[in-house]
DSSP file (Angstrom, degrees, kcal/mol; ACC not computed):
  #  RESIDUE AA STRUCTURE BP1 BP2  ACC     N-H-->O    O-->H-N    N-H-->O    O-->H-N    TCO  KAPPA ALPHA  PHI   PSI    X-CA   Y-CA   Z-CA
    1    1 A M    >         0   0    0      0, 0.0     3,-0.7     0, 0.0     4,-0.2   0.000 360.0 360.0 360.0 -29.5  -12.0   12.9   30.9
    2    2 A L  G >   +     0   0    0      1,-0.2     3,-0.5     2,-0.1     8,-0.1   0.488 360.0  83.2 -81.3   2.8  -11.7    9.3   32.3
    3    3 A Q  G 3  S+     0   0    0      1,-0.2    -1,-0.2    93,-0.1     7,-0.1   0.844  86.4  53.6 -71.3 -31.6  -13.6   10.3   35.3
    4    4 A N  G <  S+     0   0    0     -3,-0.7     2,-0.4    92,-0.2    -1,-0.2   0.548  95.9  80.7 -80.0  -6.4  -17.0    9.8   33.5
    5    5 A I  S <  S-     0   0    0     -3,-0.5     2,-0.4    -4,-0.2    91,-0.0  -0.792  73.0-139.7-105.2 147.9  -16.2    6.3   32.4
    6    6 A E    >>  -     0   0    0     -2,-0.4     3,-1.7     4,-0.0     4,-0.9  -0.862  38.3 -59.9-113.1 144.6  -16.6    3.4   34.8
    7    7 A G  H 3> S+     0   0    0     -2,-0.4     4,-1.4     1,-0.3     3,-0.1   0.088 120.3  19.1  34.3-103.5  -14.6    0.3   35.5
    8    8 A D  H 3> S+     0   0    0      1,-0.2     4,-1.8     2,-0.2    -1,-0.3   0.804 122.6  56.8 -72.1 -25.4  -14.1   -2.0   32.6
    9    9 A E  H <> S+     0   0    0     -3,-1.7     4,-2.8     1,-0.2    -1,-0.2   0.941 102.0  56.4 -61.6 -46.3  -14.9    0.6   30.0
   10   10 A K  H  X S+     0   0    0     -4,-0.9     4,-1.9     1,-0.2    -2,-0.2   0.881 108.3  47.6 -57.1 -40.4  -12.2    2.8   31.3
   11   11 A A  H  X S+     0   0    0     -4,-1.4     4,-2.3     2,-0.2    -1,-0.2   0.848 110.6  53.3 -70.9 -30.0   -9.5    0.0   30.8
   12   12 A K  H  X S+     0   0    0     -4,-1.8     4,-2.6     2,-0.2    -2,-0.2   0.953 110.6  45.4 -60.4 -52.1  -10.9   -0.7   27.2
   13   13 A V  H  X S+     0   0    0     -4,-2.8     4,-2.0     1,-0.2    -2,-0.2   0.861 112.8  49.9 -66.6 -38.1  -10.5    2.9   26.2
   14   14 A T  H  X S+     0   0    0     -4,-1.9     4,-2.5    -5,-0.2     5,-0.2   0.918 110.3  51.2 -63.0 -46.1   -7.0    3.2   27.7
   15   15 A K  H  X S+     0   0    0     -4,-2.3     4,-3.0     2,-0.2     5,-0.3   0.951 109.6  50.5 -58.3 -47.7   -5.9    0.0   25.9
   16   16 A I  H  X S+     0   0    0     -4,-2.6     4,-2.5     1,-0.2    -2,-0.2   0.932 113.7  44.3 -55.6 -48.0   -7.2    1.4   22.6
   17   17 A V  H  X S+     0   0    0     -4,-2.0     4,-1.7     2,-0.2    -1,-0.2   0.849 115.4  46.6 -69.4 -34.2   -5.4    4.7   22.9
   18   18 A V  H  X S+     0   0    0     -4,-2.5     4,-2.5     2,-0.2    -2,-0.2   0.888 113.5  48.9 -75.5 -35.2   -2.1    3.2   24.1
   19   19 A A  H  X S+     0   0    0     -4,-3.0     4,-2.9    -5,-0.2     5,-0.2   0.967 112.3  49.0 -60.4 -52.6   -2.2    0.5   21.3
   20   20 A A  H  X S+     0   0    0     -4,-2.5     4,-2.3    -5,-0.3    -2,-0.2   0.874 110.4  50.1 -54.0 -44.4   -2.9    3.3   18.8
   21   21 A L  H  X S+     0   0    0     -4,-1.7     4,-2.0     2,-0.2    -1,-0.2   0.918 112.5  49.1 -61.7 -48.5    0.0    5.4   20.2
   22   22 A I  H  X S+     0   0    0     -4,-2.5     4,-2.3     2,-0.2    -2,-0.2   0.906 110.6  48.2 -51.6 -49.1    2.3    2.3   19.9
   23   23 A L  H  X S+     0   0    0     -4,-2.9     4,-2.5     1,-0.2    -2,-0.2   0.905 110.6  52.9 -69.5 -38.2    1.3    1.6   16.4
   24   24 A G  H  X S+     0   0    0     -4,-2.3     4,-1.6    -5,-0.2    -1,-0.2   0.864 110.4  46.7 -67.8 -33.0    1.8    5.3   15.4
   25   25 A T  H  X S+     0   0    0     -4,-2.0     4,-1.7     2,-0.2    -1,-0.2   0.898 112.1  51.6 -72.9 -34.5    5.3    5.2   16.9
   26   26 A S  H  X S+     0   0    0     -4,-2.3     4,-1.0     1,-0.2    -2,-0.2   0.892 109.9  47.9 -65.5 -39.0    6.0    1.9   15.1
   27   27 A V  H  X S+     0   0    0     -4,-2.5     4,-0.5     1,-0.2     3,-0.4   0.879 110.4  53.7 -74.8 -34.3    4.9    3.3   11.7
   28   28 A A  H  < S+     0   0    0     -4,-1.6    -1,-0.2     1,-0.2    -2,-0.2   0.803 116.0  37.6 -65.4 -30.3    7.0    6.4   12.3
   29   29 A L  H  X S+     0   0    0     -4,-1.7     4,-2.4     1,-0.1    -1,-0.2   0.517  90.9  94.3 -94.5  -6.5   10.1    4.3   12.9
   30   30 A A  H  X S+     0   0    0     -4,-1.0     4,-2.7    -3,-0.4     5,-0.3   0.905  84.1  50.7 -55.2 -49.3    9.4    1.7   10.3
   31   31 A G  H  X S+     0   0    0     -4,-0.5     4,-1.9     1,-0.2    11,-0.3   0.927 113.3  41.1 -60.1 -51.9   11.5    3.4    7.6
   32   32 A P  H  > S+     0   0    0      0, 0.0     4,-2.2     0, 0.0    -1,-0.2   0.860 114.8  54.4 -69.1 -31.4   14.7    4.0    9.5
   33   33 A I  H  X S+     0   0    0     -4,-2.4     4,-2.4     2,-0.2    -2,-0.2   0.951 111.9  42.8 -64.7 -47.4   14.4    0.4   11.1
   34   34 A I  H  X S+     0   0    0     -4,-2.7     4,-2.7     1,-0.2     6,-0.4   0.854 113.7  52.0 -64.8 -33.1   14.1   -1.2    7.7
   35   35 A G  H  X>S+     0   0    0     -4,-1.9     4,-2.2    -5,-0.3     5,-0.5   0.911 111.5  46.2 -71.3 -37.0   16.8    0.9    6.3
   36   36 A W  H  <5S+     0   0    0     -4,-2.2    -2,-0.2     2,-0.2    -1,-0.2   0.891 115.1  47.7 -71.4 -41.1   19.2    0.0    9.2
   37   37 A L  H  <5S+     0   0    0     -4,-2.4    -2,-0.2    -5,-0.2    -1,-0.2   0.915 121.7  34.4 -67.0 -45.2   18.3   -3.8    8.8
   38   38 A S  H  <5S-     0   0    0     -4,-2.7    19,-0.6     2,-0.2    -2,-0.2   0.776  99.3-130.2 -87.6 -25.6   18.7   -3.9    5.1
   39   39 A G  T  <5S+     0   0    0     -4,-2.2     2,-0.4    -5,-0.3    21,-0.2   0.611  71.7 114.5  85.3  10.7   21.6   -1.5    4.8
   40   40 A V      < -     0   0    0     -5,-0.5     2,-0.9    -6,-0.4    -1,-0.3  -0.979  69.9-128.3-122.2 128.7   19.7    0.4    2.0
   41   41 A D    >   -     0   0    0     -2,-0.4     3,-1.0     3,-0.2   -10,-0.0  -0.687  22.9-164.9 -71.3  99.4   18.4    4.0    2.3
   42   42 A I  T 3  S+     0   0    0     -2,-0.9    -1,-0.2   -11,-0.3    29,-0.1   0.833  84.0  51.8 -68.1 -34.9   14.8    3.4    1.2
   43   43 A S  T 3  S+     0   0    0      1,-0.2    -1,-0.3    -3,-0.1    -2,-0.1   0.737 131.9  14.5 -73.5 -18.9   14.0    7.1    0.6
   44   44 A N  S <  S+     0   0    0     -3,-1.0    -1,-0.2     2,-0.0    -3,-0.2  -0.343  80.2 173.9-153.2  67.4   17.1    7.4   -1.6
   45   45 A P        -     0   0    0      0, 0.0     2,-0.5     0, 0.0    16,-0.1  -0.411  38.3-110.7 -74.7 152.8   18.6    4.1   -2.6
   46   46 A S        -     0   0    0     14,-0.3    16,-2.4    12,-0.1     2,-0.3  -0.708  33.4-139.2 -83.4 133.4   21.5    4.0   -5.1
   47   47 A V  B     -a   62   0A   0     -2,-0.5     2,-0.3    14,-0.2    -1,-0.0  -0.710  16.4-115.1 -93.8 139.8   20.4    2.6   -8.4
   48   48 A C        -     0   0    0     14,-2.1     2,-0.2    -2,-0.3     3,-0.1  -0.535  26.1-155.0 -77.5 140.2   22.5    0.3  -10.3
   49   49 A T    >   -     0   0    0     -2,-0.3     3,-1.8     1,-0.1    12,-0.0  -0.568  45.4 -62.8 -94.5 167.3   23.8    1.5  -13.7
   50   50 A S  T 3  S+     0   0    0      1,-0.3    -1,-0.1    -2,-0.2     3,-0.1  -0.243 124.6  23.3 -61.3 130.0   24.8   -0.8  -16.5
   51   51 A G  T 3  S+     0   0    0      1,-0.4    -1,-0.3    -3,-0.1     2,-0.3   0.378  97.1 113.3  96.9  -6.7   27.9   -3.1  -15.5
   52   52 A Q    <   -     0   0    0     -3,-1.8    -1,-0.4     3,-0.0     2,-0.3  -0.651  56.4-145.2 -91.3 151.5   27.2   -2.8  -11.7
   53   53 A T        -     0   0    0     -2,-0.3     2,-0.6    -3,-0.1     8,-0.3  -0.782  26.2 -98.4-113.5 161.4   26.1   -5.7   -9.7
   54   54 A I        +     0   0    0     -2,-0.3     2,-0.3     6,-0.1     8,-0.1  -0.685  51.5 172.9 -81.7 121.5   23.7   -5.8   -6.8
   55   55 A T        -     0   0    0     -2,-0.6     6,-0.3     6,-0.4     2,-0.1  -0.898  28.1-112.8-126.6 160.3   25.7   -5.9   -3.5
   56   56 A S  S    S+     0   0    0     -2,-0.3     3,-0.2     4,-0.1   -17,-0.1  -0.488  70.4  43.8 -91.6 167.6   24.8   -5.6    0.1
   57   57 A G  S >  S-     0   0    0    -19,-0.6     3,-1.8     1,-0.2    -2,-0.1  -0.260 104.7 -54.5  90.2 178.0   25.7   -2.8    2.5
   58   58 A S  T 3  S+     0   0    0      1,-0.3    -1,-0.2   -18,-0.1   -17,-0.1   0.616 134.3  55.3 -76.4 -12.9   25.5    1.0    2.1
   59   59 A S  T 3  S+     0   0    0     -3,-0.2    -1,-0.3     2,-0.1    -2,-0.1   0.506  90.0 101.8 -98.6   5.1   27.6    0.9   -0.9
   60   60 A G    <   -     0   0    0     -3,-1.8   -14,-0.3   -21,-0.2     2,-0.3  -0.156  60.0-139.6 -75.4 173.9   25.3   -1.6   -2.8
   61   61 A C        -     0   0    0     -8,-0.3    -6,-0.4    -6,-0.3   -14,-0.2  -0.937   2.6-143.0-137.7 156.8   22.8   -0.7   -5.5
   62   62 A L  B     -a   47   0A   0    -16,-2.4   -14,-2.1    -2,-0.3     5,-0.0  -0.916  30.4-103.3-120.9 144.7   19.3   -1.7   -6.4
   63   63 A P     >  -     0   0    0      0, 0.0     4,-2.1     0, 0.0     3,-0.4  -0.468  41.0-113.4 -64.7 141.8   17.8   -2.2   -9.8
   64   64 A P  H  > S+     0   0    0      0, 0.0     4,-1.7     0, 0.0     5,-0.1   0.752 113.5  53.7 -46.8 -34.3   15.6    0.8  -10.5
   65   65 A Q  H  > S+     0   0    0      2,-0.2     4,-2.2     1,-0.2     5,-0.2   0.921 111.0  46.6 -72.7 -42.8   12.2   -1.2  -10.4
   66   66 A L  H  > S+     0   0    0     -3,-0.4     4,-2.7     1,-0.2    -1,-0.2   0.878 107.8  55.2 -62.0 -36.7   13.1   -2.6   -7.1
   67   67 A A  H  X S+     0   0    0     -4,-2.1     4,-2.0     1,-0.2    -1,-0.2   0.896 112.4  44.6 -63.2 -37.9   14.1    0.8   -5.7
   68   68 A N  H  X S+     0   0    0     -4,-1.7     4,-2.4    -5,-0.2     5,-0.2   0.863 110.8  53.6 -73.9 -33.8   10.6    2.1   -6.7
   69   69 A L  H  X S+     0   0    0     -4,-2.2     4,-2.6     2,-0.2    -2,-0.2   0.916 110.9  45.8 -59.3 -46.0    8.9   -0.9   -5.4
   70   70 A M  H  X S+     0   0    0     -4,-2.7     4,-2.8     1,-0.2     5,-0.3   0.946 114.4  47.4 -61.5 -50.2   10.5   -0.5   -2.1
   71   71 A R  H  X S+     0   0    0     -4,-2.0     4,-2.0     1,-0.2    -2,-0.2   0.891 115.8  43.6 -65.3 -46.2    9.8    3.2   -1.9
   72   72 A N  H  X S+     0   0    0     -4,-2.4     4,-1.7     2,-0.2    -1,-0.2   0.905 115.2  50.3 -69.8 -43.8    6.1    2.9   -3.0
   73   73 A G  H  X S+     0   0    0     -4,-2.6     4,-2.4    -5,-0.2    -2,-0.2   0.907 110.9  48.3 -58.1 -47.9    5.5   -0.2   -0.6
   74   74 A M  H  X S+     0   0    0     -4,-2.8     4,-3.0     1,-0.2     5,-0.2   0.925 109.9  51.7 -63.0 -45.2    7.0    1.6    2.3
   75   75 A T  H  X S+     0   0    0     -4,-2.0     4,-1.4    -5,-0.3    -1,-0.2   0.826 112.5  46.8 -62.7 -32.9    4.8    4.7    1.6
   76   76 A I  H  X S+     0   0    0     -4,-1.7     4,-2.4     2,-0.2     5,-0.3   0.910 111.0  49.6 -75.2 -44.1    1.6    2.6    1.4
   77   77 A M  H  X S+     0   0    0     -4,-2.4     4,-3.0     1,-0.2     5,-0.3   0.936 112.9  49.1 -65.7 -42.5    2.4    0.7    4.6
   78   78 A I  H  X S+     0   0    0     -4,-3.0     4,-2.3     1,-0.2    -1,-0.2   0.907 113.7  46.3 -60.5 -40.1    3.2    4.2    6.4
   79   79 A L  H  X S+     0   0    0     -4,-1.4     4,-1.9    -5,-0.2    -2,-0.2   0.886 114.2  46.0 -67.6 -41.7   -0.1    5.6    5.2
   80   80 A V  H  X S+     0   0    0     -4,-2.4     4,-2.3     2,-0.2    -2,-0.2   0.902 115.3  46.6 -72.3 -41.6   -2.2    2.5    6.1
   81   81 A G  H  X S+     0   0    0     -4,-3.0     4,-3.2    -5,-0.3     5,-0.2   0.946 112.8  51.6 -66.7 -41.2   -0.5    2.3    9.6
   82   82 A A  H  X S+     0   0    0     -4,-2.3     4,-2.7    -5,-0.3     5,-0.2   0.922 110.9  45.9 -56.6 -44.9   -1.0    6.1   10.2
   83   83 A F  H  X S+     0   0    0     -4,-1.9     4,-2.3     2,-0.2    -1,-0.2   0.885 112.9  50.8 -75.0 -30.3   -4.7    6.0    9.3
   84   84 A I  H  X S+     0   0    0     -4,-2.3     4,-2.5     2,-0.2    -2,-0.2   0.955 114.0  45.6 -63.5 -45.3   -5.2    2.8   11.6
   85   85 A A  H  X S+     0   0    0     -4,-3.2     4,-2.1     1,-0.2    -2,-0.2   0.886 112.8  49.1 -67.8 -36.9   -3.4    4.8   14.4
   86   86 A A  H  X S+     0   0    0     -4,-2.7     4,-2.5    -5,-0.2    -1,-0.2   0.895 112.5  49.1 -69.3 -38.6   -5.5    8.0   13.8
   87   87 A V  H  X S+     0   0    0     -4,-2.3     4,-3.1    -5,-0.2     5,-0.2   0.939 112.3  48.7 -67.7 -40.9   -8.7    5.9   13.8
   88   88 A G  H  X S+     0   0    0     -4,-2.5     4,-2.5     1,-0.2    -2,-0.2   0.911 113.2  44.5 -58.1 -44.6   -7.7    4.2   17.0
   89   89 A I  H  X S+     0   0    0     -4,-2.1     4,-2.4     2,-0.2     5,-0.2   0.892 115.2  49.1 -69.8 -41.7   -6.8    7.4   18.8
   90   90 A I  H  X S+     0   0    0     -4,-2.5     4,-2.4     2,-0.2    -2,-0.2   0.964 112.7  48.6 -67.2 -45.5  -10.1    9.1   17.4
   91   91 A I  H  X S+     0   0    0     -4,-3.1     4,-2.6     1,-0.2    -2,-0.2   0.942 111.5  50.7 -52.8 -49.8  -12.2    6.0   18.6
   92   92 A G  H  X S+     0   0    0     -4,-2.5     4,-0.8    -5,-0.2    -1,-0.2   0.929 114.2  40.9 -55.8 -47.5  -10.5    6.1   22.0
   93   93 A F  H  < S+     0   0    0     -4,-2.4    -1,-0.2     1,-0.2    -2,-0.2   0.810 111.5  57.6 -81.0 -26.0  -11.1    9.9   22.7
   94   94 A V  H  < S+     0   0    0     -4,-2.4    -1,-0.2    -5,-0.2    -2,-0.2   0.938 106.9  49.0 -64.2 -45.2  -14.7    9.7   21.3
   95   95 A K  H  <        0   0    0     -4,-2.6    -1,-0.2     1,-0.3    -2,-0.2   0.687 360.0 360.0 -66.2 -17.6  -15.4    6.9   23.9
   96   96 A L     <        0   0    0     -4,-0.8    -1,-0.3    -5,-0.2   -92,-0.2   0.484 360.0 360.0 -69.2 360.0  -14.0    9.2   26.6
């Protein structure tokens, strides 16, 4: 496919596709990385019940509103990132 493209255009298309693939990988790994850094499983955080305090680490808990906010925010970021990566890959392959 790259045989039909000449010089500078070939480098631009290759950069677009590589950047989109890196972005897609970053989006796919974002949830586990944030969970590892924060010590909270974003997809299934433990929610505080009355009398518990917010603590750090895997045995900690989050207020229900914060747990929902984190889950919804992460979902939106993943969807936006996946959309951007898909558009980049599509544009790259259309230009090929």
